[in-house]
Backbone as XML, in Angstrom:
<?xml version="1.0"?>
<chain id="A" units="angstrom">
  <residue number="1" name="MET">
    <atom name="N" x="-18.805" y="20.430" z="84.614"/>
    <atom name="CA" x="-17.720" y="20.475" z="83.705"/>
    <atom name="C" x="-16.707" y="19.351" z="83.988"/>
  </residue>
  <residue number="2" name="GLN">
    <atom name="N" x="-15.996" y="19.139" z="82.912"/>
    <atom name="CA" x="-15.018" y="18.239" z="83.036"/>
    <atom name="C" x="-13.790" y="18.832" z="83.103"/>
  </residue>
  <residue number="3" name="ALA">
    <atom name="N" x="-12.779" y="18.026" z="83.871"/>
    <atom name="CA" x="-11.500" y="18.713" z="83.842"/>
    <atom name="C" x="-10.933" y="18.904" z="82.295"/>
  </residue>
  <residue number="4" name="GLY">
    <atom name="N" x="-10.280" y="19.866" z="81.989"/>
    <atom name="CA" x="-9.955" y="20.597" z="81.063"/>
    <atom name="C" x="-10.939" y="21.352" z="80.105"/>
  </residue>
  <residue number="5" name="GLY">
    <atom name="N" x="-12.118" y="21.369" z="80.901"/>
    <atom name="CA" x="-13.296" y="21.991" z="80.132"/>
    <atom name="C" x="-12.942" y="23.936" z="80.340"/>
  </residue>
  <residue number="6" name="ALA">
    <atom name="N" x="-14.105" y="24.720" z="79.437"/>
    <atom name="CA" x="-13.774" y="26.052" z="79.186"/>
    <atom name="C" x="-14.386" y="26.236" z="80.812"/>
  </residue>
  <residue number="7" name="LEU">
    <atom name="N" x="-13.556" y="27.811" z="81.060"/>
    <atom name="CA" x="-14.010" y="28.354" z="82.368"/>
    <atom name="C" x="-15.415" y="28.894" z="82.076"/>
  </residue>
  <residue number="8" name="PRO">
    <atom name="N" x="-16.108" y="29.234" z="82.870"/>
    <atom name="CA" x="-17.389" y="29.808" z="82.543"/>
    <atom name="C" x="-16.940" y="31.188" z="82.435"/>
  </residue>
  <residue number="9" name="ALA">
    <atom name="N" x="-17.862" y="32.093" z="81.776"/>
    <atom name="CA" x="-17.922" y="33.334" z="80.975"/>
    <atom name="C" x="-18.315" y="34.392" z="81.800"/>
  </residue>
  <residue number="10" name="ARG">
    <atom name="N" x="-19.392" y="33.943" z="82.678"/>
    <atom name="CA" x="-20.135" y="34.834" z="83.513"/>
    <atom name="C" x="-20.988" y="33.885" z="84.612"/>
  </residue>
  <residue number="11" name="PRO">
    <atom name="N" x="-21.441" y="34.389" z="85.805"/>
    <atom name="CA" x="-21.876" y="33.981" z="87.200"/>
    <atom name="C" x="-23.180" y="33.246" z="86.084"/>
  </residue>
  <residue number="12" name="GLY">
    <atom name="N" x="-23.462" y="31.753" z="86.848"/>
    <atom name="CA" x="-24.619" y="31.356" z="86.509"/>
    <atom name="C" x="-24.435" y="30.245" z="85.460"/>
  </residue>
  <residue number="13" name="ASP">
    <atom name="N" x="-23.131" y="30.294" z="84.482"/>
    <atom name="CA" x="-23.123" y="29.393" z="83.261"/>
    <atom name="C" x="-22.617" y="27.736" z="84.080"/>
  </residue>
  <residue number="14" name="VAL">
    <atom name="N" x="-21.838" y="27.613" z="85.109"/>
    <atom name="CA" x="-21.365" y="26.522" z="85.582"/>
    <atom name="C" x="-21.400" y="26.560" z="86.988"/>
  </residue>
  <residue number="15" name="VAL">
    <atom name="N" x="-22.272" y="25.627" z="87.725"/>
    <atom name="CA" x="-22.394" y="25.304" z="88.767"/>
    <atom name="C" x="-22.031" y="23.627" z="89.342"/>
  </residue>
  <residue number="16" name="VAL">
    <atom name="N" x="-21.210" y="23.604" z="90.139"/>
    <atom name="CA" x="-20.370" y="22.092" z="90.538"/>
    <atom name="C" x="-20.761" y="22.251" z="92.394"/>
  </residue>
  <residue number="17" name="GLN">
    <atom name="N" x="-21.262" y="20.987" z="92.513"/>
    <atom name="CA" x="-21.845" y="20.971" z="93.669"/>
    <atom name="C" x="-22.185" y="22.022" z="94.744"/>
  </residue>
  <residue number="18" name="GLY">
    <atom name="N" x="-23.046" y="23.005" z="93.742"/>
    <atom name="CA" x="-23.750" y="23.953" z="94.567"/>
    <atom name="C" x="-22.689" y="25.529" z="94.562"/>
  </residue>
  <residue number="19" name="GLU">
    <atom name="N" x="-21.573" y="25.064" z="93.938"/>
    <atom name="CA" x="-20.737" y="26.378" z="94.092"/>
    <atom name="C" x="-20.814" y="27.041" z="92.424"/>
  </residue>
  <residue number="20" name="ASP">
    <atom name="N" x="-21.282" y="28.293" z="92.105"/>
    <atom name="CA" x="-21.325" y="29.117" z="90.975"/>
    <atom name="C" x="-19.818" y="29.219" z="90.794"/>
  </residue>
  <residue number="21" name="LEU">
    <atom name="N" x="-19.387" y="28.825" z="89.830"/>
    <atom name="CA" x="-17.783" y="28.950" z="89.361"/>
    <atom name="C" x="-17.618" y="30.511" z="88.878"/>
  </residue>
  <residue number="22" name="GLY">
    <atom name="N" x="-18.470" y="30.719" z="88.130"/>
    <atom name="CA" x="-18.479" y="32.264" z="87.651"/>
    <atom name="C" x="-18.657" y="33.127" z="88.342"/>
  </residue>
  <residue number="23" name="VAL">
    <atom name="N" x="-19.052" y="33.061" z="89.721"/>
    <atom name="CA" x="-19.167" y="33.791" z="90.547"/>
    <atom name="C" x="-17.864" y="33.834" z="91.413"/>
  </residue>
  <residue number="24" name="TRP">
    <atom name="N" x="-17.497" y="32.696" z="91.344"/>
    <atom name="CA" x="-15.960" y="32.252" z="92.153"/>
    <atom name="C" x="-14.837" y="33.061" z="91.217"/>
  </residue>
  <residue number="25" name="ILE">
    <atom name="N" x="-15.048" y="32.780" z="90.151"/>
    <atom name="CA" x="-14.106" y="33.185" z="89.068"/>
    <atom name="C" x="-13.931" y="35.005" z="89.483"/>
  </residue>
  <residue number="26" name="ALA">
    <atom name="N" x="-15.159" y="35.458" z="89.040"/>
    <atom name="CA" x="-15.081" y="37.190" z="89.080"/>
    <atom name="C" x="-14.939" y="37.455" z="90.599"/>
  </residue>
  <residue number="27" name="GLY">
    <atom name="N" x="-15.029" y="36.643" z="91.599"/>
    <atom name="CA" x="-14.663" y="36.986" z="92.835"/>
    <atom name="C" x="-12.882" y="37.370" z="93.138"/>
  </residue>
  <residue number="28" name="GLN">
    <atom name="N" x="-12.417" y="36.289" z="92.200"/>
    <atom name="CA" x="-10.996" y="35.970" z="92.413"/>
    <atom name="C" x="-10.465" y="37.489" z="91.344"/>
  </residue>
  <residue number="29" name="VAL">
    <atom name="N" x="-10.963" y="37.582" z="90.426"/>
    <atom name="CA" x="-10.225" y="38.643" z="89.599"/>
    <atom name="C" x="-10.488" y="39.755" z="90.133"/>
  </residue>
  <residue number="30" name="ALA">
    <atom name="N" x="-11.897" y="40.186" z="90.936"/>
    <atom name="CA" x="-12.019" y="41.571" z="91.298"/>
    <atom name="C" x="-11.034" y="41.822" z="92.316"/>
  </residue>
  <residue number="31" name="ALA">
    <atom name="N" x="-10.361" y="40.631" z="93.171"/>
    <atom name="CA" x="-9.863" y="40.883" z="94.282"/>
    <atom name="C" x="-8.273" y="40.541" z="93.967"/>
  </residue>
  <residue number="32" name="TRP">
    <atom name="N" x="-7.921" y="40.503" z="92.443"/>
    <atom name="CA" x="-6.653" y="40.263" z="91.957"/>
    <atom name="C" x="-5.544" y="40.807" z="92.812"/>
  </residue>
  <residue number="33" name="ASP">
    <atom name="N" x="-5.696" y="42.113" z="93.215"/>
    <atom name="CA" x="-4.533" y="42.837" z="93.768"/>
    <atom name="C" x="-4.257" y="42.553" z="95.133"/>
  </residue>
  <residue number="34" name="LYS">
    <atom name="N" x="-5.055" y="41.873" z="95.747"/>
    <atom name="CA" x="-5.096" y="41.106" z="97.294"/>
    <atom name="C" x="-4.538" y="39.940" z="96.959"/>
  </residue>
  <residue number="35" name="LEU">
    <atom name="N" x="-4.602" y="39.244" z="96.226"/>
    <atom name="CA" x="-3.892" y="37.717" z="96.053"/>
    <atom name="C" x="-2.625" y="37.728" z="95.956"/>
  </residue>
  <residue number="36" name="THR">
    <atom name="N" x="-1.941" y="36.585" z="96.553"/>
    <atom name="CA" x="-0.766" y="36.446" z="96.460"/>
    <atom name="C" x="-0.062" y="36.150" z="95.127"/>
  </residue>
  <residue number="37" name="PRO">
    <atom name="N" x="0.911" y="36.500" z="94.560"/>
    <atom name="CA" x="1.753" y="36.069" z="93.465"/>
    <atom name="C" x="1.330" y="34.695" z="93.324"/>
  </residue>
  <residue number="38" name="THR">
    <atom name="N" x="1.700" y="33.769" z="94.038"/>
    <atom name="CA" x="1.193" y="32.252" z="93.839"/>
    <atom name="C" x="-0.269" y="32.140" z="93.298"/>
  </residue>
  <residue number="39" name="GLN">
    <atom name="N" x="-0.864" y="32.388" z="94.329"/>
    <atom name="CA" x="-2.475" y="32.530" z="93.947"/>
    <atom name="C" x="-2.807" y="33.103" z="92.445"/>
  </residue>
  <residue number="40" name="GLN">
    <atom name="N" x="-2.187" y="34.287" z="92.323"/>
    <atom name="CA" x="-2.514" y="34.780" z="90.857"/>
    <atom name="C" x="-1.836" y="33.662" z="89.434"/>
  </residue>
  <residue number="41" name="TYR">
    <atom name="N" x="-0.632" y="33.266" z="89.945"/>
    <atom name="CA" x="-0.022" y="32.548" z="89.015"/>
    <atom name="C" x="-1.062" y="31.078" z="89.063"/>
  </residue>
  <residue number="42" name="LEU">
    <atom name="N" x="-1.418" y="30.511" z="89.827"/>
    <atom name="CA" x="-2.237" y="29.564" z="89.608"/>
    <atom name="C" x="-3.686" y="29.789" z="88.954"/>
  </residue>
  <residue number="43" name="LEU">
    <atom name="N" x="-4.213" y="30.740" z="89.411"/>
    <atom name="CA" x="-5.270" y="31.056" z="88.455"/>
    <atom name="C" x="-5.084" y="31.312" z="87.211"/>
  </residue>
  <residue number="44" name="GLN">
    <atom name="N" x="-3.723" y="31.880" z="86.757"/>
    <atom name="CA" x="-3.536" y="31.909" z="85.305"/>
    <atom name="C" x="-3.321" y="30.691" z="84.577"/>
  </residue>
  <residue number="45" name="THR">
    <atom name="N" x="-2.742" y="29.946" z="85.085"/>
    <atom name="CA" x="-2.367" y="28.765" z="84.442"/>
    <atom name="C" x="-3.497" y="27.682" z="84.305"/>
  </residue>
  <residue number="46" name="ILE">
    <atom name="N" x="-4.669" y="28.139" z="85.019"/>
    <atom name="CA" x="-6.103" y="27.541" z="84.749"/>
    <atom name="C" x="-6.761" y="28.418" z="83.583"/>
  </residue>
  <residue number="47" name="GLY">
    <atom name="N" x="-6.674" y="29.455" z="83.225"/>
    <atom name="CA" x="-7.114" y="30.330" z="82.367"/>
    <atom name="C" x="-7.655" y="31.526" z="82.805"/>
  </residue>
  <residue number="48" name="VAL">
    <atom name="N" x="-7.709" y="31.854" z="84.205"/>
    <atom name="CA" x="-8.304" y="32.786" z="84.665"/>
    <atom name="C" x="-7.754" y="34.348" z="84.421"/>
  </residue>
  <residue number="49" name="ASP">
    <atom name="N" x="-8.024" y="35.276" z="83.596"/>
    <atom name="CA" x="-7.623" y="36.194" z="83.082"/>
    <atom name="C" x="-7.936" y="37.303" z="83.973"/>
  </residue>
  <residue number="50" name="PRO">
    <atom name="N" x="-6.646" y="38.293" z="84.773"/>
    <atom name="CA" x="-6.850" y="39.220" z="85.474"/>
    <atom name="C" x="-7.650" y="40.601" z="84.613"/>
  </residue>
  <residue number="51" name="GLU">
    <atom name="N" x="-7.165" y="40.665" z="83.340"/>
    <atom name="CA" x="-7.781" y="41.749" z="82.588"/>
    <atom name="C" x="-9.145" y="41.541" z="82.409"/>
  </residue>
  <residue number="52" name="SER">
    <atom name="N" x="-9.800" y="40.694" z="82.692"/>
    <atom name="CA" x="-11.440" y="40.805" z="82.582"/>
    <atom name="C" x="-12.007" y="41.045" z="83.522"/>
  </residue>
  <residue number="53" name="ARG">
    <atom name="N" x="-11.638" y="42.179" z="83.800"/>
    <atom name="CA" x="-12.414" y="43.043" z="85.433"/>
    <atom name="C" x="-13.904" y="43.586" z="84.932"/>
  </residue>
  <residue number="54" name="GLY">
    <atom name="N" x="-14.433" y="43.016" z="83.864"/>
    <atom name="CA" x="-15.831" y="43.826" z="83.174"/>
    <atom name="C" x="-16.884" y="42.625" z="83.820"/>
  </residue>
  <residue number="55" name="VAL">
    <atom name="N" x="-16.421" y="41.787" z="84.265"/>
    <atom name="CA" x="-17.206" y="40.921" z="85.019"/>
    <atom name="C" x="-17.993" y="41.133" z="86.247"/>
  </residue>
  <residue number="56" name="VAL">
    <atom name="N" x="-19.222" y="40.962" z="86.079"/>
    <atom name="CA" x="-19.986" y="41.632" z="87.217"/>
    <atom name="C" x="-20.445" y="40.423" z="88.286"/>
  </residue>
  <residue number="57" name="VAL">
    <atom name="N" x="-19.975" y="40.776" z="89.418"/>
    <atom name="CA" x="-20.279" y="39.927" z="90.739"/>
    <atom name="C" x="-21.451" y="40.109" z="90.994"/>
  </residue>
  <residue number="58" name="PRO">
    <atom name="N" x="-22.550" y="39.186" z="91.175"/>
    <atom name="CA" x="-23.818" y="39.361" z="91.841"/>
    <atom name="C" x="-23.576" y="39.959" z="93.421"/>
  </residue>
  <residue number="59" name="ALA">
    <atom name="N" x="-24.394" y="40.858" z="93.804"/>
    <atom name="CA" x="-24.260" y="41.439" z="94.974"/>
    <atom name="C" x="-24.701" y="40.182" z="96.012"/>
  </residue>
  <residue number="60" name="ARG">
    <atom name="N" x="-24.174" y="40.340" z="97.318"/>
    <atom name="CA" x="-24.252" y="39.099" z="98.348"/>
    <atom name="C" x="-25.354" y="39.962" z="98.870"/>
  </residue>
  <residue number="61" name="ARG">
    <atom name="N" x="-26.569" y="38.792" z="99.405"/>
    <atom name="CA" x="-27.405" y="39.028" z="99.791"/>
    <atom name="C" x="-27.481" y="39.202" z="101.410"/>
  </residue>
  <residue number="62" name="SER">
    <atom name="N" x="-28.125" y="40.155" z="102.270"/>
    <atom name="CA" x="-27.937" y="40.531" z="103.253"/>
    <atom name="C" x="-28.585" y="38.917" z="104.476"/>
  </residue>
  <residue number="63" name="GLN">
    <atom name="N" x="-28.352" y="39.336" z="105.507"/>
    <atom name="CA" x="-28.770" y="38.092" z="106.454"/>
    <atom name="C" x="-30.268" y="38.047" z="106.156"/>
  </residue>
  <residue number="64" name="SER">
    <atom name="N" x="-31.149" y="39.152" z="106.718"/>
    <atom name="CA" x="-32.162" y="39.318" z="106.531"/>
    <atom name="C" x="-33.331" y="39.093" z="105.073"/>
  </residue>
  <residue number="65" name="ASP">
    <atom name="N" x="-32.337" y="39.053" z="104.034"/>
    <atom name="CA" x="-32.739" y="38.784" z="102.708"/>
    <atom name="C" x="-32.875" y="37.257" z="102.679"/>
  </residue>
  <residue number="66" name="ARG">
    <atom name="N" x="-31.785" y="36.726" z="103.067"/>
    <atom name="CA" x="-31.602" y="35.471" z="102.795"/>
    <atom name="C" x="-32.949" y="34.528" z="103.853"/>
  </residue>
  <residue number="67" name="TRP">
    <atom name="N" x="-32.966" y="35.421" z="105.028"/>
    <atom name="CA" x="-34.352" y="34.888" z="106.008"/>
    <atom name="C" x="-35.669" y="35.238" z="105.313"/>
  </residue>
  <residue number="68" name="ALA">
    <atom name="N" x="-35.687" y="36.117" z="104.773"/>
    <atom name="CA" x="-37.074" y="36.408" z="104.100"/>
    <atom name="C" x="-37.281" y="35.497" z="102.744"/>
  </residue>
  <residue number="69" name="ALA">
    <atom name="N" x="-36.069" y="35.021" z="102.228"/>
    <atom name="CA" x="-36.376" y="34.018" z="101.326"/>
    <atom name="C" x="-36.369" y="32.634" z="101.769"/>
  </residue>
  <residue number="70" name="ASN">
    <atom name="N" x="-36.006" y="32.185" z="102.821"/>
    <atom name="CA" x="-36.053" y="31.069" z="103.425"/>
    <atom name="C" x="-37.426" y="30.966" z="104.530"/>
  </residue>
  <residue number="71" name="LEU">
    <atom name="N" x="-37.811" y="31.778" z="104.601"/>
    <atom name="CA" x="-39.488" y="32.061" z="105.614"/>
    <atom name="C" x="-40.460" y="31.902" z="104.126"/>
  </residue>
  <residue number="72" name="ALA">
    <atom name="N" x="-40.466" y="32.420" z="103.098"/>
    <atom name="CA" x="-41.231" y="32.474" z="102.135"/>
    <atom name="C" x="-41.068" y="31.067" z="101.691"/>
  </residue>
  <residue number="73" name="ALA">
    <atom name="N" x="-39.976" y="30.190" z="101.512"/>
    <atom name="CA" x="-40.013" y="28.776" z="101.075"/>
    <atom name="C" x="-40.778" y="28.143" z="102.399"/>
  </residue>
  <residue number="74" name="ALA">
    <atom name="N" x="-40.832" y="28.381" z="103.187"/>
    <atom name="CA" x="-41.438" y="27.491" z="104.569"/>
    <atom name="C" x="-42.651" y="27.800" z="104.201"/>
  </residue>
  <residue number="75" name="ARG">
    <atom name="N" x="-43.006" y="28.858" z="104.185"/>
    <atom name="CA" x="-44.632" y="29.305" z="104.182"/>
    <atom name="C" x="-44.964" y="28.841" z="102.815"/>
  </residue>
  <residue number="76" name="GLN">
    <atom name="N" x="-44.321" y="28.489" z="101.931"/>
    <atom name="CA" x="-45.059" y="27.936" z="100.635"/>
    <atom name="C" x="-45.059" y="26.516" z="100.633"/>
  </residue>
  <residue number="77" name="PHE">
    <atom name="N" x="-44.144" y="25.761" z="101.359"/>
    <atom name="CA" x="-44.163" y="24.533" z="101.314"/>
    <atom name="C" x="-45.112" y="24.029" z="102.641"/>
  </residue>
  <residue number="78" name="HIS">
    <atom name="N" x="-45.383" y="24.762" z="103.669"/>
    <atom name="CA" x="-46.454" y="24.592" z="104.649"/>
    <atom name="C" x="-47.714" y="24.656" z="104.152"/>
  </residue>
  <residue number="79" name="ALA">
    <atom name="N" x="-47.781" y="25.867" z="103.410"/>
    <atom name="CA" x="-49.294" y="25.879" z="102.491"/>
    <atom name="C" x="-49.738" y="24.772" z="101.604"/>
  </residue>
  <residue number="80" name="ARG">
    <atom name="N" x="-48.863" y="24.276" z="101.087"/>
    <atom name="CA" x="-48.941" y="23.041" z="100.088"/>
    <atom name="C" x="-49.043" y="21.797" z="100.718"/>
  </residue>
  <residue number="81" name="GLU">
    <atom name="N" x="-48.247" y="21.404" z="101.725"/>
    <atom name="CA" x="-48.157" y="20.148" z="102.604"/>
    <atom name="C" x="-48.944" y="20.052" z="103.955"/>
  </residue>
  <residue number="82" name="GLY">
    <atom name="N" x="-49.404" y="21.100" z="104.137"/>
    <atom name="CA" x="-50.057" y="20.986" z="105.759"/>
    <atom name="C" x="-48.925" y="20.803" z="106.977"/>
  </residue>
  <residue number="83" name="HIS">
    <atom name="N" x="-47.906" y="20.805" z="106.389"/>
    <atom name="CA" x="-46.605" y="20.576" z="107.785"/>
    <atom name="C" x="-45.345" y="20.980" z="107.094"/>
  </residue>
  <residue number="84" name="LEU">
    <atom name="N" x="-44.491" y="21.338" z="108.484"/>
    <atom name="CA" x="-43.055" y="21.999" z="108.073"/>
    <atom name="C" x="-42.162" y="20.972" z="108.227"/>
  </residue>
  <residue number="85" name="ARG">
    <atom name="N" x="-42.226" y="19.571" z="107.700"/>
    <atom name="CA" x="-41.377" y="18.676" z="108.065"/>
    <atom name="C" x="-40.834" y="18.115" z="106.768"/>
  </residue>
  <residue number="86" name="PRO">
    <atom name="N" x="-39.969" y="18.879" z="105.605"/>
    <atom name="CA" x="-39.077" y="18.655" z="104.669"/>
    <atom name="C" x="-38.154" y="17.876" z="104.656"/>
  </residue>
  <residue number="87" name="ALA">
    <atom name="N" x="-37.901" y="16.916" z="103.609"/>
    <atom name="CA" x="-36.578" y="15.974" z="104.096"/>
    <atom name="C" x="-35.310" y="16.944" z="104.156"/>
  </residue>
  <residue number="88" name="ARG">
    <atom name="N" x="-34.421" y="16.525" z="104.883"/>
    <atom name="CA" x="-33.277" y="17.297" z="104.732"/>
    <atom name="C" x="-32.818" y="18.078" z="103.484"/>
  </residue>
  <residue number="89" name="LYS">
    <atom name="N" x="-32.724" y="16.830" z="102.168"/>
    <atom name="CA" x="-32.158" y="17.414" z="101.068"/>
    <atom name="C" x="-33.540" y="18.089" z="100.185"/>
  </residue>
  <residue number="90" name="HIS">
    <atom name="N" x="-34.485" y="18.475" z="100.632"/>
    <atom name="CA" x="-35.687" y="19.169" z="99.907"/>
    <atom name="C" x="-35.373" y="20.424" z="99.502"/>
  </residue>
  <residue number="91" name="ILE">
    <atom name="N" x="-35.489" y="20.631" z="98.390"/>
    <atom name="CA" x="-35.400" y="21.931" z="97.775"/>
    <atom name="C" x="-36.877" y="22.374" z="97.373"/>
  </residue>
  <residue number="92" name="GLU">
    <atom name="N" x="-36.931" y="23.834" z="97.836"/>
    <atom name="CA" x="-38.179" y="24.618" z="97.501"/>
    <atom name="C" x="-37.815" y="25.490" z="96.433"/>
  </residue>
  <residue number="93" name="ILE">
    <atom name="N" x="-38.753" y="25.599" z="95.377"/>
    <atom name="CA" x="-38.500" y="26.670" z="94.174"/>
    <atom name="C" x="-39.680" y="27.901" z="94.558"/>
  </residue>
  <residue number="94" name="VAL">
    <atom name="N" x="-39.112" y="29.267" z="94.949"/>
    <atom name="CA" x="-39.975" y="30.159" z="94.971"/>
    <atom name="C" x="-39.392" y="31.308" z="94.175"/>
  </residue>
  <residue number="95" name="ASP">
    <atom name="N" x="-40.304" y="31.639" z="93.400"/>
    <atom name="CA" x="-39.894" y="32.714" z="92.364"/>
    <atom name="C" x="-38.611" y="32.417" z="91.461"/>
  </residue>
  <residue number="96" name="GLY">
    <atom name="N" x="-38.650" y="31.210" z="91.194"/>
    <atom name="CA" x="-37.465" y="30.513" z="90.346"/>
    <atom name="C" x="-36.231" y="30.392" z="90.817"/>
  </residue>
  <residue number="97" name="GLU">
    <atom name="N" x="-36.201" y="30.773" z="92.352"/>
    <atom name="CA" x="-34.882" y="30.519" z="93.259"/>
    <atom name="C" x="-34.851" y="29.243" z="93.716"/>
  </residue>
  <residue number="98" name="GLU">
    <atom name="N" x="-33.876" y="28.545" z="93.844"/>
    <atom name="CA" x="-34.041" y="27.310" z="94.600"/>
    <atom name="C" x="-33.295" y="27.620" z="96.117"/>
  </residue>
  <residue number="99" name="ILE">
    <atom name="N" x="-34.559" y="26.945" z="97.135"/>
    <atom name="CA" x="-34.314" y="27.419" z="98.574"/>
    <atom name="C" x="-33.974" y="25.982" z="99.114"/>
  </residue>
  <residue number="100" name="LYS">
    <atom name="N" x="-32.923" y="25.647" z="99.766"/>
    <atom name="CA" x="-32.703" y="24.361" z="100.380"/>
    <atom name="C" x="-33.259" y="24.600" z="101.537"/>
  </residue>
  <residue number="101" name="LEU">
    <atom name="N" x="-34.630" y="24.529" z="101.827"/>
    <atom name="CA" x="-35.557" y="24.278" z="103.066"/>
    <atom name="C" x="-34.993" y="23.374" z="103.948"/>
  </residue>
  <residue number="102" name="GLY">
    <atom name="N" x="-34.948" y="22.102" z="103.608"/>
    <atom name="CA" x="-34.700" y="20.980" z="104.705"/>
    <atom name="C" x="-33.407" y="21.463" z="105.283"/>
  </residue>
  <residue number="103" name="SER">
    <atom name="N" x="-32.505" y="21.902" z="104.976"/>
    <atom name="CA" x="-31.069" y="22.095" z="105.515"/>
    <atom name="C" x="-31.221" y="23.566" z="106.239"/>
  </residue>
  <residue number="104" name="PHE">
    <atom name="N" x="-31.912" y="24.288" z="105.614"/>
    <atom name="CA" x="-32.109" y="25.690" z="106.200"/>
    <atom name="C" x="-33.138" y="25.303" z="107.840"/>
  </residue>
  <residue number="105" name="LEU">
    <atom name="N" x="-33.846" y="24.525" z="107.582"/>
    <atom name="CA" x="-34.750" y="24.103" z="108.916"/>
    <atom name="C" x="-34.080" y="23.534" z="109.932"/>
  </residue>
  <residue number="106" name="ASP">
    <atom name="N" x="-33.460" y="22.057" z="109.278"/>
    <atom name="CA" x="-32.325" y="21.397" z="110.362"/>
    <atom name="C" x="-31.292" y="22.780" z="111.043"/>
  </residue>
  <residue number="107" name="ASN">
    <atom name="N" x="-30.593" y="23.267" z="110.249"/>
    <atom name="CA" x="-29.484" y="24.542" z="110.784"/>
    <atom name="C" x="-30.455" y="25.104" z="112.012"/>
  </residue>
  <residue number="108" name="ILE">
    <atom name="N" x="-31.626" y="25.852" z="111.527"/>
    <atom name="CA" x="-32.414" y="26.494" z="112.725"/>
    <atom name="C" x="-32.575" y="26.020" z="113.924"/>
  </residue>
  <residue number="109" name="ARG">
    <atom name="N" x="-33.034" y="24.545" z="113.585"/>
    <atom name="CA" x="-33.144" y="23.371" z="114.882"/>
    <atom name="C" x="-32.082" y="23.903" z="115.853"/>
  </residue>
  <residue number="110" name="ARG">
    <atom name="N" x="-30.614" y="23.472" z="115.162"/>
    <atom name="CA" x="-29.535" y="23.187" z="115.846"/>
    <atom name="C" x="-29.103" y="24.661" z="116.654"/>
  </residue>
  <residue number="111" name="ARG">
    <atom name="N" x="-29.815" y="26.000" z="115.928"/>
    <atom name="CA" x="-29.362" y="27.270" z="116.664"/>
    <atom name="C" x="-30.469" y="27.860" z="117.406"/>
  </residue>
  <residue number="112" name="ALA">
    <atom name="N" x="-31.506" y="26.923" z="117.751"/>
    <atom name="CA" x="-32.891" y="27.465" z="117.964"/>
    <atom name="C" x="-32.631" y="28.556" z="119.291"/>
  </residue>
  <residue number="113" name="ALA">
    <atom name="N" x="-31.812" y="28.235" z="119.981"/>
    <atom name="CA" x="-31.248" y="28.923" z="121.317"/>
    <atom name="C" x="-30.988" y="30.663" z="121.085"/>
  </residue>
  <residue number="114" name="LYS">
    <atom name="N" x="-30.250" y="30.551" z="120.105"/>
    <atom name="CA" x="-29.980" y="31.838" z="119.717"/>
    <atom name="C" x="-30.879" y="32.543" z="118.347"/>
  </residue>
  <residue number="115" name="LEU">
    <atom name="N" x="-31.728" y="31.983" z="118.223"/>
    <atom name="CA" x="-32.629" y="32.437" z="117.003"/>
    <atom name="C" x="-33.539" y="33.779" z="117.767"/>
  </residue>
  <residue number="116" name="PRO">
    <atom name="N" x="-33.614" y="34.834" z="117.317"/>
    <atom name="CA" x="-34.347" y="35.808" z="117.898"/>
    <atom name="C" x="-35.895" y="35.806" z="117.867"/>
  </residue>
  <residue number="117" name="ALA">
    <atom name="N" x="-36.589" y="36.164" z="118.929"/>
    <atom name="CA" x="-37.935" y="35.631" z="119.219"/>
    <atom name="C" x="-38.838" y="35.928" z="118.116"/>
  </residue>
  <residue number="118" name="GLU">
    <atom name="N" x="-38.782" y="37.005" z="117.299"/>
    <atom name="CA" x="-39.793" y="37.217" z="116.069"/>
    <atom name="C" x="-39.489" y="36.411" z="115.181"/>
  </residue>
  <residue number="119" name="ARG">
    <atom name="N" x="-38.096" y="35.840" z="114.604"/>
    <atom name="CA" x="-38.056" y="34.632" z="113.863"/>
    <atom name="C" x="-38.704" y="33.263" z="114.182"/>
  </residue>
  <residue number="120" name="ARG">
    <atom name="N" x="-38.564" y="33.173" z="115.637"/>
    <atom name="CA" x="-39.034" y="32.129" z="116.013"/>
    <atom name="C" x="-40.571" y="31.870" z="116.268"/>
  </residue>
  <residue number="121" name="ALA">
    <atom name="N" x="-40.962" y="33.007" z="116.206"/>
    <atom name="CA" x="-42.178" y="33.165" z="116.175"/>
    <atom name="C" x="-42.733" y="33.034" z="114.538"/>
  </residue>
  <residue number="122" name="ASP">
    <atom name="N" x="-42.267" y="33.276" z="113.682"/>
    <atom name="CA" x="-42.676" y="33.644" z="112.354"/>
    <atom name="C" x="-42.575" y="31.921" z="112.195"/>
  </residue>
  <residue number="123" name="LEU">
    <atom name="N" x="-41.729" y="31.016" z="112.613"/>
    <atom name="CA" x="-41.634" y="29.432" z="112.248"/>
    <atom name="C" x="-42.561" y="28.726" z="113.151"/>
  </residue>
  <residue number="124" name="ASP">
    <atom name="N" x="-43.023" y="29.205" z="114.303"/>
    <atom name="CA" x="-43.875" y="28.799" z="115.412"/>
    <atom name="C" x="-45.085" y="28.723" z="114.518"/>
  </residue>
  <residue number="125" name="ALA">
    <atom name="N" x="-45.495" y="29.914" z="113.845"/>
    <atom name="CA" x="-46.984" y="30.139" z="113.338"/>
    <atom name="C" x="-47.089" y="28.718" z="112.137"/>
  </residue>
  <residue number="126" name="LEU">
    <atom name="N" x="-45.913" y="28.540" z="111.694"/>
    <atom name="CA" x="-45.999" y="27.193" z="110.795"/>
    <atom name="C" x="-46.022" y="26.004" z="111.511"/>
  </residue>
  <residue number="127" name="ASP">
    <atom name="N" x="-45.988" y="25.781" z="112.544"/>
    <atom name="CA" x="-46.151" y="24.754" z="113.327"/>
    <atom name="C" x="-44.591" y="24.030" z="113.369"/>
  </residue>
  <residue number="128" name="MET">
    <atom name="N" x="-43.789" y="24.720" z="113.633"/>
    <atom name="CA" x="-42.567" y="24.382" z="113.216"/>
    <atom name="C" x="-42.252" y="23.276" z="114.375"/>
  </residue>
  <residue number="129" name="ARG">
    <atom name="N" x="-41.604" y="22.301" z="114.573"/>
    <atom name="CA" x="-41.266" y="21.227" z="114.954"/>
    <atom name="C" x="-39.643" y="21.400" z="115.463"/>
  </residue>
  <residue number="130" name="TRP">
    <atom name="N" x="-39.437" y="21.848" z="116.682"/>
    <atom name="CA" x="-38.240" y="22.118" z="117.405"/>
    <atom name="C" x="-37.572" y="20.841" z="117.676"/>
  </residue>
</chain>
C-alpha cells in the first residue's frame, strides 16, 4: 500500500510487513470509546470511520492453538526434509496458512528451559536440535 492509498475495507485486504492493516483498523474501531481524543482524531484524519462498527475482527487464537499450528508445520517440514533445521526465515504452508517455522524454532530454542515437558517431547520426536 502506498502513502495516500485507500484503507483496507476488511481483514486480509492489506498486509504490510506481516501486519494485517484491516485487523488493526477493525481493532481500533472496536475499541473506539477507549481511545484518547487525540488517537481518535489521528485515526479520523487518515480516514478511519468510527461508525464502521460492522467490521468483524477475527478471533485471536489461543496459545495452544498457535502451538498446534506450529507443531503441524514442524511435522510437515520434518516429513518432507528429514530434519528440523529450516532457515530462520523459512515459512511453511499448512492448510493454506503461512507458519513462520524458522522463527518459531529459533524462539523455542531460546526459551527451551521454560518449555513444558510434553511440548519439548513433541519436538524431540522430530529430532529437534536444541
